C-alpha positions in Angstrom: 19.7 -30.4 -51.7 16.6 -31.9 -50.2 18.4 -32.0 -46.8 19.2 -28.4 -47.0 15.6 -27.6 -47.8 14.3 -29.6 -44.8 16.8 -27.7 -42.5 15.8 -24.3 -43.9 12.1 -25.2 -43.6 12.6 -26.4 -40.0 14.5 -23.1 -39.1 11.8 -21.0 -40.7 9.1 -22.9 -38.7 11.0 -22.4 -35.4 11.6 -18.7 -36.1 7.9 -18.3 -37.2 6.5 -20.0 -34.0 8.9 -18.4 -31.5 6.8 -15.2 -31.1 3.7 -17.4 -30.4 5.4 -18.7 -27.3 6.5 -15.3 -26.1 4.5 -13.4 -23.6 2.0 -11.1 -25.4 0.6 -9.2 -22.5 0.4 -5.5 -23.0 1.5 -2.4 -21.0 -0.6 0.4 -19.6 -2.8 2.2 -22.1 -2.5 -0.5 -24.8 -5.7 -1.9 -26.3 -7.1 -5.1 -24.7 -10.1 -7.4 -24.8 -9.8 -9.1 -21.5 -7.8 -8.7 -18.2 -5.4 -11.5 -19.1 -4.2 -9.4 -22.1 -2.6 -6.8 -19.7 0.5 -6.9 -17.6 -1.4 -5.2 -14.8 -4.2 -7.8 -15.0 -6.9 -5.1 -15.5 -8.6 -4.3 -18.8 -11.0 -1.3 -18.4 -12.9 0.1 -21.4 -10.7 -1.8 -23.8 -7.5 -0.4 -22.5 -5.0 -1.8 -20.0 -5.3 0.1 -16.7 -3.2 0.4 -13.6 -4.3 -1.5 -10.5 -6.1 0.6 -7.9 -4.2 1.6 -4.8 -4.5 -0.8 -1.9 -5.8 0.4 1.4 -5.4 -1.1 4.9 -9.0 -1.6 6.1 -7.9 -2.2 9.7 -6.0 1.1 9.8 -9.0 3.0 8.3 -11.4 1.4 10.8 -9.1 2.5 13.7 -9.1 6.1 12.4 -12.9 6.2 12.0 -13.7 4.7 15.4 -14.7 7.1 18.2 -12.3 5.3 20.6 -9.3 6.6 18.6 -10.4 10.2 19.2 -9.0 12.0 22.3 -11.5 12.7 25.1 -13.2 16.1 25.0 -11.6 17.3 28.2 -8.1 16.1 27.2 -6.9 19.7 26.4 -7.8 21.1 29.8 -5.5 18.9 31.9 -1.9 18.5 31.0 1.0 16.7 32.6 2.5 20.1 33.5 -0.4 21.2 35.6 -0.5 17.8 37.3 3.2 18.1 38.2 2.7 21.6 39.6 -0.1 20.4 41.8 1.9 17.5 43.2 4.8 19.9 43.7 2.6 22.0 45.9 1.7 19.1 48.0 5.4 18.2 48.5 6.1 21.8 49.5 3.3 21.8 52.1 4.6 18.5 53.5 8.2 19.9 53.8 6.9 23.1 55.7 4.9 20.9 58.1 8.0 18.8 58.8 9.9 22.0 59.5 12.1 21.9 56.4 13.0 24.7 54.0 
């Protein structure tokens, strides 16, 4: 009987200590004391919070730089107008050469 008691006590100890080895981190909105308590790694005002969105600093710097903006006179000259002008020069050259 003493062997049975030892085996039962050992099983009870294993079952009792198993939750202590399990991960005890909490999900979003659960109460916490420190950031390590949360799955997200962020404890804010004693509650697990989501991580803030990440931003690409390089992309934001390019958007804010004046070099990224088009020049002020970019809207006045288009590729279409340039091709019409060059077409006129070609027509004048053909007339001067005696072509149709």
